[in-house]
ZAMARGU-4260 file (C-alpha; in steps of 0.2 Angstrom, whole numbers, plus 5000, padded with zeros to 4 digits):
<rodrens>
0) 4563/5482/5211 | 4575/5468/5211 | 4562/5455/5216 | 4549/5460/5203 | 4561/5458/5188
5) 4564/5439/5190 | 4545/5437/5191 | 4542/5446/5175 | 4556/5436/5167 | 4548/5419/5173
10) 4531/5424/5166 | 4538/5427/5148 | 4540/5408/5144 | 4522/5406/5149 | 4516/5420/5139
15) 4525/5413/5124 | 4517/5396/5126 | 4500/5404/5127 | 4503/5413/5110 | 4509/5397/5102
20) 4494/5387/5108 | 4481/5400/5102 | 4490/5401/5085 | 4490/5382/5083 | 4471/5382/5088
25) 4467/5395/5074 | 4477/5385/5061 | 4469/5369/5066 | 4451/5377/5064 | 4455/5386/5048
30) 4462/5370/5039 | 4452/5354/5037 | 4459/5339/5045 | 4468/5326/5034 | 4461/5309/5034
35) 4472/5296/5043 | 4482/5284/5032 | 4472/5269/5027 | 4455/5278/5029 | 4444/5282/5014
40) 4431/5296/5014 | 4413/5291/5014 | 4403/5288/4998 | 4399/5303/4987 | 4380/5306/4987
45) 4380/5311/4969 | 4390/5296/4963 | 4379/5284/4973 | 4363/5292/4965 | 4371/5291/4948
50) 4376/5273/4950 | 4358/5269/4956 | 4350/5277/4941 | 4363/5268/4930 | 4358/5251/4937
55) 4340/5255/4935 | 4342/5260/4917 | 4351/5244/4914 | 4338/5233/4923 | 4324/5241/4912
60) 4334/5239/4896 | 4337/5220/4900 | 4318/5218/4904 | 4314/5226/4887 | 4327/5215/4879
65) 4319/5199/4887 | 4302/5204/4882 | 4306/5208/4864 | 4316/5192/4862 | 4301/5181/4869
70) 4289/5191/4857 | 4301/5187/4842 | 4299/5169/4846 | 4281/5170/4848 | 4277/5179/4832
75) 4288/5167/4822 | 4279/5152/4829 | 4262/5160/4826 | 4267/5164/4808 | 4273/5146/4804
80) 4259/5137/4814 | 4243/5148/4810 | 4247/5155/4792 | 4259/5141/4785 | 4251/5125/4792
85) 4262/5120/4806 | 4278/5109/4807 | 4284/5093/4800 | 4300/5084/4794 | 4294/5077/4778
90) 4302/5088/4765 | 4286/5098/4762 | 4283/5116/4767 | 4279/5110/4784 | 4298/5106/4786
95) 4303/5123/4779 | 4292/5131/4793 | 4305/5126/4805 | 4318/5137/4797 | 4311/5154/4802
100) 4307/5149/4819 | 4324/5141/4823 | 4335/5154/4815 | 4325/5168/4824 | 4326/5159/4840
105) 4344/5153/4839 | 4354/5166/4828 | 4345/5181/4835 | 4336/5179/4852 | 4347/5166/4861
110) 4362/5174/4854 | 4357/5191/4860 | 4353/5184/4877 | 4370/5176/4878 | 4378/5192/4873
115) 4371/5203/4887 | 4374/5190/4900 | 4389/5199/4907 | 4379/5215/4909 | 4366/5207/4921
120) 4370/5215/4938 | 4368/5198/4948 | 4384/5192/4939 | 4395/5206/4945 | 4407/5202/4960
125) 4405/5184/4957 | 4417/5171/4949 | 4418/5175/4931 | 4422/5157/4926 | 4404/5151/4930
130) 4396/5164/4919 | 4409/5161/4905 | 4403/5143/4905 | 4385/5148/4904 | 4389/5161/4891
135) 4397/5147/4881 | 4383/5135/4883 | 4370/5148/4878 | 4380/5152/4862 | 4382/5133/4858
140) 4363/5131/4860 | 4361/5146/4848 | 4373/5139/4836 | 4365/5121/4836 | 4347/5129/4833
145) 4354/5138/4818 | 4362/5123/4811 | 4346/5113/4813 | 4337/5128/4804 | 4349/5127/4790
150) 4346/5108/4788 | 4328/5111/4787 | 4329/5123/4773 | 4342/5113/4763 | 4332/5097/4765
155) 4316/5106/4759 | 4325/5113/4744 | 4334/5097/4739 | 4318/5086/4740 | 4308/5099/4730
160) 4322/5102/4717 | 4325/5120/4722 | 4342/5128/4721 | 4352/5132/4736 | 4363/5147/4741
165) 4357/5158/4726 | 4349/5173/4735 | 4356/5187/4745 | 4347/5181/4760 | 4355/5164/4759
170) 4372/5172/4757 | 4371/5184/4772 | 4363/5170/4783 | 4376/5157/4779 | 4390/5170/4782
175) 4382/5174/4799 | 4382/5155/4804 | 4400/5152/4798 | 4407/5167/4807 | 4397/5162/4822
180) 4405/5144/4822 | 4422/5152/4820 | 4419/5164/4834 | 4413/5151/4846 | 4427/5139/4843
185) 4440/5153/4845 | 4431/5160/4861 | 4431/5142/4869 | 4449/5139/4865 | 4456/5156/4871
190) 4444/5160/4886 | 4440/5143/4893 | 4455/5132/4891 | 4467/5135/4905 | 4483/5133/4895
195) 4479/5148/4883 | 4491/5162/4885 | 4485/5177/4894 | 4493/5189/4881 | 4482/5180/4867
200) 4466/5183/4877 | 4470/5201/4879 | 4474/5203/4861 | 4459/5193/4855 | 4446/5201/4867
205) 4443/5217/4856 | 4441/5206/4841 | 4429/5194/4850 | 4418/5209/4856 | 4418/5217/4838
210) 4414/5201/4829 | 4400/5197/4841 | 4391/5213/4837 | 4394/5210/4818 | 4387/5193/4819
215) 4371/5199/4827 | 4370/5213/4814 | 4372/5200/4800 | 4359/5189/4808 | 4346/5202/4809
220) 4349/5207/4791 | 4347/5189/4786 | 4331/5187/4796 | 4323/5203/4788 | 4328/5198/4770
225) 4321/5181/4773 | 4304/5187/4780 | 4303/5198/4765 | 4308/5185/4753 | 4296/5172/4760
230) 4281/5184/4759 | 4285/5188/4741 | 4285/5169/4737 | 4269/5165/4746 | 4258/5181/4744
235) 4256/5182/4725 | 4238/5184/4724 | 4234/5167/4717 | 4226/5151/4726 | 4213/5161/4735
240) 4226/5172/4744 | 4228/5191/4744 | 4244/5198/4736 | 4257/5206/4747 | 4253/5223/4741
245) 4236/5222/4749 | 4244/5219/4766 | 4234/5204/4772 | 4235/5198/4790 | 4249/5187/4787
250) 4259/5201/4780 | 4255/5212/4795 | 4261/5199/4807 | 4277/5195/4797 | 4281/5213/4795
255) 4278/5215/4814 | 4290/5201/4817 | 4304/5210/4807 | 4301/5226/4816 | 4302/5217/4833
260) 4318/5208/4828 | 4326/5225/4823 | 4320/5233/4840 | 4328/5218/4849 | 4344/5220/4840
265) 4345/5238/4844 | 4342/5236/4862 | 4355/5222/4863 | 4368/5233/4855 | 4363/5248/4866
270) 4366/5237/4881 | 4383/5231/4875 | 4390/5248/4869 | 4385/5257/4885 | 4402/5259/4894
275) 4393/5263/4911 | 4385/5246/4911 | 4401/5235/4908 | 4404/5222/4921 | 4417/5228/4934
280) 4433/5218/4931 | 4439/5210/4947 | 4457/5210/4951 | 4466/5195/4945 | 4472/5184/4959
285) 4483/5170/4950 | 4482/5176/4932 | 4469/5163/4927 | 4453/5168/4918 | 4457/5187/4921
290) 4452/5192/4904 | 4435/5189/4897
</rodrens>
């Protein structure tokens, strides 16, 4: 009796340890293990699939945008070359024919391409300065084409004693070009010159984005009204030509050009306003060129 008691007492701590071990094992199996600090969980399959579908939709939209833009330029060239006699720079109607081609190409198509440049997936994760320069160059090309297009129509009007800046089409178009020039100058000064304050860039960025979409809308309105105005001038039914109301082949082509221009603008605006397709902003390293 006296020898069994110490044995029972010595086995008590061992039994207590077994109970603690079993309870700890049950607790560890019932609760998920927390990830170690510094480790992130794996990618969510749903998020990855959604991101892939978003990128596919963006790629298709950009392809449609590219196709419609080329179609706009092609239709404008066919209209001026086949139905209006071609091109020249002699003060005749051949010089005027440059106007619809250059304004459509510069003020709408190249402008639209430059606007969606930051949405192209291949530009993501790279240095933004390079793409800012390309954006500025494309916008400058669009502006120069528009200015040459204005010179063509002004020179044609002056040599044929036709008044300038009297129609709604001319007012809207001139406003678009002037705003475009101001937009380009302000954007170059604030976003490309290294000494512009970062606070100014942040403050002007929403204005820059809004004004860019507004200029595209004005450009499309100017092109549509210009197409309609030109058709009313040339398709009067005289000089062996059919009236506009009969919808001859020239009217069909020019009307189609207007529809394609509208479709192009809608696709560009859709790409620009879709927040899922915005360029991921990289973390600024030295504060330079951190804001687009």
